[in-house]
C-alpha positions in Angstrom: 94.3 54.5 -91.3 97.5 56.4 -92.0 99.4 55.4 -89.0 102.8 53.9 -89.8 104.4 51.1 -88.0 107.2 53.4 -86.8 104.8 56.0 -85.4 102.9 53.3 -83.5 106.2 51.7 -82.3 107.3 55.1 -80.8 104.0 55.7 -79.0 103.9 52.2 -77.6 107.4 52.6 -76.2 106.4 56.0 -74.7 103.3 54.5 -73.2 105.0 51.5 -71.7 102.1 49.2 -72.5 104.4 46.6 -74.0 108.2 46.2 -73.3 110.7 47.6 -75.7 112.2 44.2 -76.6 108.9 42.7 -77.5 107.8 45.7 -79.5 111.1 45.7 -81.5 110.7 42.0 -82.2 107.1 42.5 -83.3 108.0 45.4 -85.5 110.6 43.2 -87.3 108.0 40.5 -87.8 105.4 43.0 -89.0 107.8 44.3 -91.6 108.7 40.8 -92.8 105.0 39.8 -93.1 104.1 43.2 -94.6 101.3 43.7 -92.1 100.6 46.5 -89.6 102.3 46.4 -86.2 98.9 47.0 -84.6 97.3 43.9 -86.2 100.3 41.8 -85.2 100.1 42.9 -81.6 96.4 42.2 -81.4 97.0 38.8 -83.0 99.6 38.0 -80.4 97.3 39.4 -77.6 100.1 41.7 -76.5 97.7 44.7 -76.5 93.9 45.2 -76.1 91.9 46.6 -78.9 90.7 49.7 -76.9 94.3 50.4 -75.9 95.5 50.2 -79.5 92.6 52.4 -80.7 93.3 55.0 -78.1 96.9 55.2 -79.4 95.6 55.5 -83.0 93.3 58.3 -81.9 96.1 60.2 -80.1 98.4 59.9 -83.1 95.7 61.1 -85.5 94.5 63.8 -83.1 90.9 62.8 -83.0 88.6 61.8 -80.1 88.3 58.2 -78.9 84.9 56.9 -77.6 84.0 53.5 -76.0 80.3 52.8 -76.6 80.2 49.3 -75.0 77.8 50.4 -72.3 76.0 53.2 -74.1 72.3 53.1 -75.1 71.8 55.5 -78.0 68.6 57.4 -78.7 66.8 55.6 -81.5 66.2 58.8 -83.3 69.9 59.6 -83.5 70.8 55.9 -84.2 68.4 55.8 -87.2 70.1 58.9 -88.8 72.5 56.4 -90.3 70.5 53.4 -91.8 71.5 50.0 -90.5 72.9 48.6 -93.8 75.2 51.7 -94.1 76.3 51.4 -90.5 77.1 47.7 -91.0 78.9 48.2 -94.3 81.0 51.2 -93.3 81.4 50.6 -89.5 79.9 54.0 -88.6 77.5 54.8 -85.8 75.7 58.1 -85.0 75.7 58.4 -81.2 75.3 62.1 -80.2 73.8 65.2 -81.7 74.4 68.7 -80.4 72.8 71.5 -82.4 73.9 71.1 -86.0 76.7 68.7 -85.2 76.5 64.9 -85.3 79.1 62.8 -83.5 79.8 59.5 -85.3 81.9 56.6 -84.1 84.0 54.9 -86.7 86.7 52.3 -87.2 88.4 54.4 -89.9 87.8 58.2 -89.3 89.9 58.9 -92.4 87.1 57.4 -94.6 86.2 60.8 -96.0 83.9 59.5 -98.7 81.6 57.9 -96.1 81.7 61.0 -93.9 80.8 63.2 -96.9 77.9 60.8 -97.7 76.5 61.0 -94.1 76.9 64.8 -94.2 74.8 65.1 -97.3 72.2 62.7 -96.0 71.7 64.4 -92.7 72.6 68.0 -93.5 74.7 68.1 -90.4 78.3 68.8 -89.6 80.0 65.4 -88.9 82.4 65.0 -86.0 84.3 61.7 -86.5 85.5 59.7 -83.5 87.5 56.5 -83.3 86.0 53.5 -81.5 86.6 49.7 -81.2 85.2 46.8 -83.2 83.4 45.6 -80.0 81.7 48.9 -79.6 80.4 48.9 -83.2 79.1 45.3 -82.8 77.3 46.1 -79.5 75.6 49.2 -80.9 74.6 47.4 -84.1 72.4 45.1 -81.9 70.5 48.2 -80.8 69.1 48.6 -84.4 66.9 45.6 -83.8 65.7 47.1 -80.5 65.3 50.4 -82.3 63.0 48.7 -84.8 61.0 47.2 -82.0 60.7 50.5 -80.3 59.7 52.1 -83.5 56.8 49.7 -83.7 56.2 50.0 -80.0 55.8 53.7 -80.1 53.3 53.5 -83.0 51.3 50.8 -81.2 51.4 52.4 -77.8 50.3 55.8 -79.0 47.4 54.4 -81.0 46.4 51.5 -78.8 42.7 52.4 -78.8 42.4 52.8 -82.5 44.3 49.6 -83.2 42.2 47.6 -80.7 39.1 48.5 -82.7 40.6 46.8 -85.7 40.7 43.5 -83.9 37.2 43.9 -82.4 35.5 44.9 -85.6 37.8 43.2 -88.2 35.5 40.4 -89.0 32.4 42.6 -88.9 33.5 45.7 -90.8 32.5 46.2 -94.4 34.9 47.4 -97.1 34.4 51.1 -96.4 35.3 50.7 -92.7 38.4 48.6 -93.5 39.5 51.2 -96.0 39.2 53.9 -93.3 41.4 51.8 -91.0 43.9 51.1 -93.8 44.2 54.8 -94.5 44.6 55.7 -90.8 48.0 57.1 -89.8 49.0 54.3 -87.3 48.6 51.5 -89.9 50.3 53.5 -92.6 53.3 54.0 -90.4 53.5 50.3 -89.4 53.4 49.1 -93.1 55.8 51.9 -94.2 58.2 50.8 -91.5 58.0 47.2 -92.5 58.7 48.1 -96.2 61.5 50.5 -95.3 63.4 48.0 -93.2 63.0 45.3 -95.8 64.5 47.6 -98.5 67.4 48.6 -96.2 68.2 45.0 -95.4 68.1 44.1 -99.2 65.4 41.5 -98.6 63.9 39.7 -101.6 60.6 38.7 -99.8 58.5 39.8 -96.8 56.4 37.2 -95.1 53.6 38.4 -92.7 52.3 35.3 -91.0 49.5 35.3 -88.4 49.6 32.9 -85.5 47.0 32.4 -82.7 48.2 35.3 -80.6 50.7 37.4 -82.7 51.8 38.2 -86.2 55.3 37.1 -87.2 57.2 39.1 -89.8 60.1 37.5 -91.7 62.5 38.8 -94.3 64.2 36.5 -96.9 67.8 37.8 -97.3 70.2 36.0 -99.7 67.7 33.1 -100.0 67.4 32.5 -96.3 64.4 33.5 -94.1 65.2 35.6 -91.0 62.8 36.6 -88.2 62.4 40.4 -88.2 59.6 41.2 -85.9 56.6 39.9 -84.0 53.6 42.3 -83.8 50.3 42.1 -81.8 47.5 40.1 -83.4 45.2 43.1 -83.0 46.8 45.0 -85.9 46.7 42.2 -88.5 43.4 43.3 -90.0 44.7 46.8 -90.5 48.0 45.6 -92.1 46.1 43.3 -94.5 43.7 46.1 -95.4 46.5 48.6 -95.9 48.3 46.2 -98.3 45.1 45.5 -100.1 44.5 49.2 -100.6 48.1 49.6 -102.0 47.6 46.6 -104.3 44.1 47.6 -105.4 42.6 44.3 -104.1 39.2 43.6 -102.7 39.0 44.7 -99.1 36.0 42.6 -98.1 37.3 39.3 -99.6 38.8 37.2 -96.8 38.1 33.6 -98.1 39.8 33.5 -101.4 43.5 34.1 -102.4 44.3 37.4 -104.1 47.3 38.6 -106.1 48.3 42.2 -106.8 51.2 44.6 -107.0 52.3 48.1 -106.1 55.3 50.3 -106.5 57.1 52.8 -104.3 60.0 55.2 -104.9 62.5 55.8 -102.1 65.5 58.1 -102.6 65.6 57.6 -106.4 65.2 53.8 -106.0 62.1 52.3 -107.6 60.9 49.1 -105.8 58.0 47.0 -107.1 56.2 44.8 -104.7 54.4 41.6 -106.0 51.7 40.8 -103.4 50.1 37.4 -102.6 47.4 37.1 -100.0 46.3 33.7 -98.8 43.6 32.8 -96.2 45.1 30.6 -93.4 43.6 29.3 -90.2 44.5 32.4 -88.1 43.8 35.1 -90.6 45.3 36.1 -94.0 49.0 35.5 -94.7 50.8 38.0 -96.9 54.0 37.4 -99.0 55.5 40.3 -100.9 58.3 39.9 -103.4 60.6 42.9 -103.7 61.9 43.8 -107.2 64.3 46.6 -107.6 63.5 48.2 -110.9 66.2 50.8 -110.7 69.0 48.2 -110.3 71.6 47.9 -113.1 71.2 44.9 -115.4 73.2 41.8 -114.6 75.6 40.0 -117.0 75.9 36.3 -117.5 79.5 36.6 -116.1 78.3 38.4 -112.9 75.6 35.7 -112.4 78.4 33.0 -112.3 78.6 31.6 -115.8 82.2 31.1 -117.0 84.5 29.1 -119.2 83.0 26.6 -121.7 79.4 27.0 -120.4 79.5 30.8 -120.9 80.9 30.3 -124.5 78.1 27.9 -125.3 75.3 30.2 -124.0 76.7 33.2 -125.9 77.0 31.1 -129.1 73.5 29.6 -128.8 71.6 32.9 -128.1 73.0 34.3 -131.4 71.1 31.7 -133.4 67.9 33.0 -135.1 65.7 30.1 -134.1 65.3 27.2 -131.7 64.7 26.9 -128.0 66.7 28.0 -125.0 65.4 26.4 -121.8 66.3 27.3 -118.2 65.5 24.8 -115.5 65.5 24.6 -111.8 63.2 24.8 -108.7 61.3 27.9 -107.6 63.7 30.6 -106.4 66.7 29.3 -108.4 67.0 32.5 -110.5 65.6 31.1 -113.8 63.6 34.3 -114.6 66.7 36.5 -113.9 68.7 34.4 -116.4 66.0 34.8 -119.0 65.8 38.6 -118.5 69.6 38.8 -118.7 69.6 36.9 -122.0 66.8 39.2 -123.3 68.8 42.2 -122.3 71.7 41.0 -124.4 69.4 40.3 -127.4 67.4 43.6 -127.0 68.4 45.7 -130.0 66.4 47.9 -132.4 66.7 45.2 -135.1 64.6 42.6 -133.4 61.0 42.4 -132.0 61.0 40.7 -128.6 57.6 39.7 -127.1 56.9 37.9 -123.8 54.0 36.0 -122.1 54.7 36.0 -118.3 53.0 35.2 -115.0 53.6 37.8 -113.6 55.6 40.4 -115.5 58.4 40.9 -113.0 60.7 43.5 -114.5 59.7 46.2 -117.1 62.1 46.3 -120.0 62.3 49.0 -122.7 61.5 47.9 -126.3 60.1 44.6 -125.1 56.4 43.8 -125.5 55.4 42.2 -122.2 52.1 40.4 -121.7 50.6 39.3 -118.4 48.6 36.1 -118.4 45.2 36.1 -116.6 43.6 32.6 -116.3 40.4 34.1 -114.8 39.5 35.5 -118.3 41.1 32.6 -120.2 44.4 34.4 -121.0 46.7 31.4 -120.5 50.3 30.9 -121.7 49.0 29.0 -124.7 46.5 31.7 -125.7 49.0 34.4 -125.2 51.7 32.5 -127.2 49.3 32.0 -130.1 48.5 35.7 -130.2 52.2 36.6 -130.1 52.9 34.6 -133.2 50.6 36.9 -135.1 52.6 39.9 -133.9 55.6 39.3 -136.1 58.1 38.4 -133.3 61.7 37.5 -133.8 62.2 36.4 -130.1 59.6 35.0 -127.8 59.9 34.5 -124.1 57.3 32.2 -122.4 57.5 32.5 -118.6 57.0 28.8 -118.1 56.1 25.7 -120.1 53.4 24.2 -117.8 51.3 22.1 -120.1 51.2 20.1 -123.3 49.5 22.8 -125.3 52.0 25.6 -124.4 54.9 23.1 -125.1 53.5 22.2 -128.6 53.1 25.9 -129.6 56.6 26.8 -128.3 58.2 23.9 -130.2 56.4 24.8 -133.5 57.3 28.5 -133.0 61.0 27.4 -132.6 60.7 25.4 -135.8 59.2 28.2 -137.8 62.0 30.7 -137.4 61.6 32.1 -133.9 64.0 32.0 -131.0 62.0 30.8 -128.0 63.2 31.3 -124.4 61.4 29.5 -121.6 61.7 27.7 -118.2 60.8 24.2 -116.9 60.8 22.7 -113.5 63.3 19.8 -113.7 66.2 18.9 -111.5 69.0 18.7 -114.1 69.7 19.8 -117.7 69.7 16.2 -119.0 66.3 15.5 -117.3 64.6 18.3 -119.4 64.7 16.4 -122.7 62.8 13.3 -121.4 60.4 15.6 -119.5 59.4 17.2 -122.9 58.8 13.8 -124.3 56.7 12.8 -121.3 54.6 15.9 -121.9 53.8 14.5 -125.4 56.3 16.1 -127.7 57.6 14.1 -130.6 61.2 13.0 -130.2 62.3 14.3 -133.7 60.8 17.8 -132.9 62.6 18.0 -129.5 65.9 16.9 -131.1 65.7 19.5 -133.8 64.4 22.5 -131.9 66.1 22.6 -128.5 69.4 24.5 -128.8 70.7 24.6 -125.2 69.5 23.8 -121.7 70.7 25.7 -118.6 70.1 24.1 -115.2 70.9 26.3 -112.2 70.8 26.8 -108.5 71.6 29.8 -106.3 74.2 29.6 -103.6 75.3 32.3 -101.1 78.6 34.1 -101.7 81.1 34.0 -98.9 81.8 37.4 -97.4 85.3 38.4 -98.8 86.2 40.2 -95.6 85.9 37.4 -93.1 85.9 34.0 -94.9 88.3 31.5 -93.3 90.6 29.0 -95.1 90.5 25.4 -94.0 90.8 21.8 -95.2 88.2 19.1 -95.1 88.0 16.8 -92.1 87.0 13.1 -92.1 83.4 13.8 -90.9 82.8 16.3 -93.6 84.4 14.1 -96.3 82.1 11.2 -95.3 79.0 13.5 -95.7 80.3 14.6 -99.1 81.0 11.0 -100.2 77.4 10.0 -99.2 76.1 12.6 -101.6 78.6 12.9 -104.5 81.2 10.8 -106.4 84.1 12.6 -104.8 86.8 10.8 -106.8 85.2 11.9 -110.1 84.9 15.5 -108.9 88.6 15.5 -107.8 89.7 14.3 -111.2 87.6 17.1 -112.8 89.1 19.8 -110.5 92.7 18.7 -111.3 92.1 19.1 -115.0 90.1 22.3 -114.9 92.0 25.2 -116.4 90.2 28.0 -114.5 91.3 26.8 -111.1 94.6 25.1 -111.9 96.5 27.7 -109.9 94.3 27.2 -106.9 94.8 23.4 -107.0 98.6 23.7 -107.4 99.0 20.0 -108.1 97.1 18.9 -104.9 95.9 15.3 -105.5 93.9 14.5 -102.3 90.9 16.1 -100.5 92.7 16.6 -97.3 95.2 19.0 -99.0 92.8 21.2 -101.0 92.1 24.6 -99.4 88.4 25.5 -99.0 86.7 28.4 -97.3 84.0 28.7 -94.6 81.9 31.6 -93.2 83.0 33.4 -90.0 80.8 36.5 -89.8 81.8 40.1 -89.4 80.2 43.5 -89.3 80.2 43.9 -93.1 78.0 40.8 -93.5 75.9 41.3 -90.4 77.6 38.2 -88.8 76.2 35.9 -91.4 79.4 35.0 -93.2 77.7 35.4 -96.5 76.9 38.5 -98.7 74.9 38.2 -101.9 74.3 35.1 -104.2 75.8 33.6 -107.3 74.6 30.8 -109.6 76.0 27.3 -110.1 75.2 25.9 -113.6 75.3 23.0 -115.9 74.8 23.9 -119.6 73.8 21.1 -122.0 74.4 21.8 -125.7 72.1 19.8 -128.0 74.8 18.5 -130.4 74.5 15.6 -132.9 75.1 12.9 -130.2 72.4 14.3 -127.9 70.0 14.6 -130.8 70.5 10.9 -131.7 69.8 9.9 -128.0 66.6 12.0 -127.9 65.3 10.5 -131.1 65.8 7.1 -129.5 63.9 8.3 -126.3 67.0 7.7 -124.2 66.9 8.1 -120.4 68.2 11.2 -118.6 71.1 9.2 -117.3 72.2 8.2 -120.8 71.9 11.8 -122.0 73.9 13.1 -119.1 76.6 10.5 -119.5 77.0 11.4 -123.2 76.9 15.2 -122.5 79.7 14.7 -119.9 81.8 12.7 -122.3 81.4 15.7 -124.7 82.6 18.1 -122.0 79.6 19.2 -120.0 80.3 20.4 -116.4 77.7 19.4 -113.9 76.2 21.8 -111.3 78.0 19.9 -108.5 81.4 20.3 -110.3 80.7 24.0 -111.0 79.8 24.3 -107.3 83.1 22.7 -106.2 85.0 25.0 -108.6 83.4 28.0 -106.9 84.2 26.5 -103.5 87.9 26.0 -104.3 88.0 29.6 -105.7 86.6 30.9 -102.4 83.4 32.2 -103.9 81.1 30.0 -101.9 81.3 27.2 -99.3 81.0 23.4 -99.3 77.9 23.8 -97.0 76.1 25.9 -99.6 76.9 23.3 -102.4 75.4 20.6 -100.2 72.4 22.7 -99.3 71.2 23.2 -102.9 72.4 20.0 -104.6 72.5 17.1 -102.2 70.6 13.9 -103.0 
């Protein structure tokens, strides 16, 4: 806000909240530190936040509101979606005619005010409030979500009870009628809407004995979102089956499908999996934002020598590029990013996937279907007759697919694929265990990228700290800390951050705190940590000798490979992620 230290100083003197001597001393300190006088007074606890905000409001000539004890009508509160409210610290709290009163921490944020004006079509009256007020009102969004479901369920109690009573007895036509009924449509639409607003990657709908639990996966971590009455489970399952074009009367076998919705210019594809469990049918939906802008390897977290190797290897006309890691580690995203780089009019790119996650222009994407015999191996054989330059195989799962992929790489094609191994070095012995000839693996594999996803620290609230003895013991139990320290001291990318520090108790790390911009989580978004193994002459020789993963990794490290753990510590020192996240995804 455009309130100068001098303006605030004069008003504080006039108000008498703080003595003149203390304010003068604080003003001098604020000028030396080049921070605002208000922040310094709050830090020294010489003034309360609501007193400071009232002074700001008076100086700026705008209303001040304290919403600590207010309960806002959910219809007004929902005029500003929860993610927008959290990100920009803005709350809609009163509507009179065509005017909407909003409480803000920065009423001079004209861009946000203009956005809300266009979204609501109302005249916006900005008011200044406190951080505490914003935080307390944000908690009402959860209650608002509950009340939104409560209203739907209460108003349609009789209709919804019939679902429970007749769920097991109804035939497909009756279930379809229920699925297309207004109450169930509103419930499912609300679940999808809130998942999109909270940037969830997955929705889990899980039946228990007496209720249905809904959870959203946000930044890789599951969060409870809602519990619903068990009586509406059959209706929800039927509605999602209708959307996904699945069999309504099949309750004993798993089913997979997908559907797509468009919301405010945003295209979201939902990949649906339905599985019979003891208390009903469990639904998991993967959300894929088809309208999102493509990632780059740099944005994903690759940097330095590893990035140079990947860029060099993907330019080769033939060979194999393998991405490895557990489920949910971002392997498919890496492959799509590489394909996006390679996707030019001069090449023919074809894929065999299970399932096709993102549609890409100019790329021929094939979905496997094991029920009719369309496996990875069958699809890959067919692709080789389609004059491809680049082939992407979603996953090498069996010996047959592996053999065809290797022969394709030998005969002038660039093959991209994934494997489930824990490290880059472990991939080469894994291919040999699957039956591949050592000389074929040695001559066809170009590069292996092993990866994990860690949460990014919120840049607005992360806190600096140094490691304590307890934390260091945990780290030493899992990693070779002296080796990692030697690596960090030599790494060019973080030399400035290290500043000659030679012991763990002096290196600055960062930990999550939680603020309104990250919903109190301390994290916002995810980034990859990587190890990139280039198949050079030394590695080829070891593969031909059927060397162990340990021997291959040792030689790769001698040749300059950075391990995932080392890459993780680099990102922790740089303040991108936390030590806790590195431990979570890489510990033994």
